[in-house]
C-alpha positions in Angstrom: 195.7 -30.2 -67.1 192.2 -31.7 -66.7 189.3 -29.3 -67.5 185.6 -30.1 -66.9 182.3 -28.4 -67.5 179.1 -29.5 -65.8 175.6 -28.0 -65.6 174.8 -29.2 -62.1 171.1 -28.0 -62.1 171.4 -26.6 -58.5 174.7 -27.0 -56.8 172.9 -27.2 -53.4 171.0 -30.3 -54.6 174.2 -31.8 -56.2 176.6 -31.5 -53.3 176.4 -35.2 -52.5 177.4 -35.9 -56.1 179.7 -33.0 -56.8 182.3 -33.5 -54.0 182.8 -37.3 -54.6 183.1 -36.6 -58.3 185.8 -34.0 -57.7 187.7 -36.5 -55.6 187.3 -39.2 -58.2 188.0 -37.3 -61.4 190.3 -34.7 -59.9 189.8 -32.0 -62.5 192.2 -29.0 -62.3 189.6 -26.5 -63.6 185.8 -27.0 -63.3 183.3 -24.7 -65.0 179.8 -25.0 -63.4 176.5 -23.8 -64.7 173.0 -23.4 -63.2 174.3 -23.2 -59.7 171.2 -21.4 -58.6 172.9 -19.7 -55.6 173.9 -16.2 -54.8 177.7 -15.8 -54.3 177.6 -15.6 -50.5 175.4 -18.7 -50.3 177.8 -20.5 -52.7 180.7 -19.7 -50.4 178.9 -20.7 -47.3 177.9 -24.0 -48.8 181.1 -25.1 -50.5 183.9 -22.7 -49.6 185.6 -24.8 -47.0 185.1 -28.1 -48.9 186.6 -26.6 -52.1 189.5 -24.9 -50.2 190.4 -28.2 -48.6 190.6 -29.7 -52.1 192.9 -26.8 -53.3 190.3 -24.9 -55.4 190.0 -21.2 -55.7 186.5 -20.1 -56.7 185.1 -17.4 -59.0 181.3 -17.5 -58.7 178.7 -15.3 -60.4 175.3 -16.3 -59.1 171.8 -15.3 -58.2 169.3 -16.9 -55.9 167.0 -19.5 -57.4 168.0 -19.2 -61.1 171.0 -19.3 -63.4 174.5 -19.0 -61.9 177.9 -19.9 -63.1 181.3 -20.6 -61.4 184.9 -21.6 -62.1 186.8 -23.7 -59.7 190.6 -23.8 -60.2 193.6 -25.3 -58.5 196.0 -24.0 -61.1 195.5 -20.3 -60.6 192.5 -18.0 -60.9 193.3 -14.5 -62.2 191.6 -11.5 -63.9 188.1 -12.7 -62.9 185.3 -11.1 -64.9 181.6 -11.7 -64.0 179.1 -11.3 -66.8 179.3 -10.2 -70.4 180.0 -6.5 -70.8 177.1 -5.0 -72.8 175.1 -8.1 -72.9 171.3 -7.9 -72.9 169.1 -8.8 -70.0 165.7 -10.2 -69.6 164.9 -7.6 -68.5 168.0 -7.2 -66.3 171.4 -8.9 -66.9 171.5 -12.4 -65.6 174.3 -14.5 -64.0 175.2 -16.5 -67.1 178.9 -16.0 -67.7 182.1 -15.8 -65.7 185.7 -15.7 -67.0 189.1 -16.2 -65.4 192.6 -17.0 -66.4 193.8 -20.4 -65.2 197.4 -21.5 -65.9 197.5 -19.2 -68.9 194.2 -20.2 -70.5 191.3 -17.8 -70.5 188.3 -19.9 -69.3 184.8 -18.7 -69.9 182.0 -20.6 -68.2 178.6 -19.9 -69.9 175.0 -20.8 -69.4 173.3 -19.7 -72.6 169.7 -18.7 -72.3 167.2 -21.5 -73.3 165.2 -19.5 -75.8 162.0 -21.3 -74.8 160.2 -21.0 -78.2 161.4 -19.9 -81.6 160.4 -16.4 -82.4 159.6 -15.5 -78.8 161.2 -12.6 -76.8 163.2 -15.3 -75.0 164.5 -16.6 -78.3 165.6 -13.1 -79.5 167.3 -12.6 -76.1 169.2 -15.8 -76.6 170.5 -14.7 -80.1 171.4 -11.3 -78.7 173.2 -12.9 -75.8 175.2 -15.1 -78.1 176.2 -12.1 -80.1 177.6 -10.5 -76.9 179.5 -13.7 -76.2 181.0 -13.6 -79.7 182.3 -10.1 -79.0 183.9 -11.2 -75.8 185.7 -14.1 -77.4 186.8 -12.0 -80.4 188.4 -9.5 -78.0 190.0 -12.2 -75.8 193.5 -13.7 -75.7 194.7 -16.4 -78.1 194.5 -19.2 -75.6 190.8 -19.5 -74.7 188.2 -22.1 -73.8 184.5 -21.3 -73.9 182.6 -24.1 -72.3 179.3 -24.8 -70.6 175.6 -25.4 -71.4 175.2 -23.8 -74.8 171.6 -24.8 -75.1 172.3 -25.4 -78.8 172.9 -28.8 -80.5 175.5 -28.1 -83.2 174.0 -30.4 -85.8 171.3 -33.0 -86.3 173.9 -35.6 -85.3 173.8 -34.2 -81.8 170.2 -35.1 -81.1 168.6 -38.5 -80.8 166.1 -37.8 -83.6 165.9 -34.6 -85.6 162.2 -35.2 -86.3 161.5 -35.0 -82.5 162.9 -31.5 -82.4 160.9 -29.9 -85.3 159.6 -26.6 -84.1 161.7 -26.6 -80.9 164.6 -24.4 -79.8 168.2 -25.6 -79.6 168.2 -26.8 -83.2 167.0 -23.9 -85.3 169.2 -22.4 -88.0 169.7 -19.0 -86.3 170.8 -20.6 -83.1 173.3 -22.9 -85.0 174.5 -19.9 -87.0 175.2 -18.1 -83.7 177.2 -21.1 -82.5 179.0 -21.3 -85.9 180.1 -17.7 -85.4 182.1 -18.8 -82.4 183.7 -21.5 -84.5 184.6 -18.9 -87.1 186.7 -17.1 -84.5 188.9 -20.2 -84.4 187.2 -22.2 -81.6 187.1 -26.0 -82.1 184.5 -28.4 -80.6 187.1 -30.7 -79.1 184.7 -33.6 -78.2 183.4 -33.8 -81.8 187.0 -33.5 -83.1 188.0 -36.6 -81.1 184.8 -38.5 -81.8 183.5 -37.5 -85.2 181.2 -40.4 -85.8 180.1 -41.5 -82.3 176.6 -41.1 -80.8 177.5 -38.6 -77.9 175.0 -36.8 -75.7 175.4 -34.7 -72.6 171.8 -34.0 -71.6 168.8 -36.3 -71.1 165.4 -35.0 -69.8 164.4 -36.4 -66.4 161.0 -37.4 -67.7 159.8 -40.4 -69.7 162.9 -42.6 -69.1 164.9 -40.5 -71.6 168.3 -41.3 -70.0 167.7 -45.1 -69.9 166.7 -45.1 -73.5 169.6 -42.8 -74.4 167.3 -40.3 -75.9 169.4 -37.2 -75.4 171.2 -34.3 -77.0 174.7 -32.8 -77.0 174.4 -29.2 -75.8 177.3 -29.0 -73.3 180.4 -28.1 -75.2 184.0 -27.3 -74.8 185.2 -24.9 -77.5 188.9 -24.3 -77.6 191.1 -22.0 -79.6 193.8 -23.6 -81.7 196.7 -23.3 -79.2 194.6 -25.1 -76.6 192.9 -27.6 -79.0 196.2 -28.7 -80.2 197.1 -29.9 -76.6 194.0 -32.1 -76.2 194.8 -35.7 -75.5 191.3 -36.9 -74.4 187.8 -35.4 -74.6 184.8 -37.3 -73.3 181.4 -37.3 -71.6 181.4 -38.6 -68.1 178.1 -40.6 -68.5 178.7 -42.3 -65.1 177.9 -39.0 -63.3 174.4 -39.0 -64.9 173.6 -42.4 -63.3 172.4 -43.4 -59.9 170.6 -41.4 -57.2 170.0 -37.6 -57.5 171.9 -36.8 -60.7 171.8 -33.6 -62.7 170.1 -34.0 -66.0 173.4 -33.1 -67.6 176.6 -35.1 -67.6 180.1 -33.5 -67.2 182.3 -33.1 -70.2 186.0 -33.7 -69.5 189.0 -32.6 -71.5 192.6 -33.5 -70.8 195.5 -31.4 -72.0 199.0 -32.7 -72.7 198.4 -36.0 -71.0 195.4 -38.3 -70.4 195.5 -39.9 -66.9 192.6 -42.2 -67.6 193.7 -42.8 -71.2 191.8 -41.8 -74.3 188.7 -43.5 -73.0 186.2 -41.7 -75.3 182.7 -40.5 -74.4 182.0 -43.2 -71.9 178.7 -43.8 -73.7 177.8 -47.4 -74.3 175.7 -48.5 -77.3 172.3 -47.0 -77.0 169.9 -49.2 -75.0 167.0 -48.4 -77.4 168.4 -46.7 -80.5 165.9 -44.8 -82.7 165.4 -47.0 -85.7 162.5 -45.0 -87.3 162.5 -41.3 -87.5 159.6 -39.8 -85.5 159.1 -42.9 -83.4 160.1 -41.2 -80.2 158.7 -37.9 -78.9 160.0 -35.3 -76.5 158.3 -35.4 -73.1 156.9 -31.9 -73.6 155.3 -32.7 -76.9 
């Protein structure tokens, strides 16, 4: 079974990229984030195209912002939208959807950004992560939590730790919240497969960050032990970040039981302009 997660940063804008990508990579289950469409609009836009490709859809969206979905052609059962008891800002947002696909509980998440350490948004992010942990702790043994976590697990998951000083995504409380998911038995399968490689999933649109390979790894696939033990390949589809009209995120692909494209790795070539001096490159918003 091929599983993929992708923050598409507006599914309406990404249709010309998404449908050909589905045809090329042929994932069995796709978790989408930041769809930015209400459920009816999502169905009107993609329902027929996805049905033609054999996908059933569980969408949990809202107009303009947020939104998550699961596409599956291996079954879609026990769909649950949102996180029970999760905080809102101020109302609950469309940031999680879960369903069982071929015996695996799939949870597609779009974790709040946090904006600025210490802010109300930041506290909301930590509270939301606590609710996610409760969901996973109560869930079945075979589980995958995947999506845009908006947290880089370690300093090795950003192009230069100095560039992120004072920023969200890298602070100790955020990383501790992510570590609490690992403590439940979830494994970061991409890092398991590629422990020493420079692997990113997100590059800011501005300042040529992608072309310089100045990115961060915030899109994760976290799998419980029964699922992680089946992983044959886990990689970042960097090709989907290239060309005209891409998302600022690349898909992450995980193959269970067999690897139809081989164990091809993160599909990230050597950095075009690696950081050789800490602090030499800044974030566009700095």
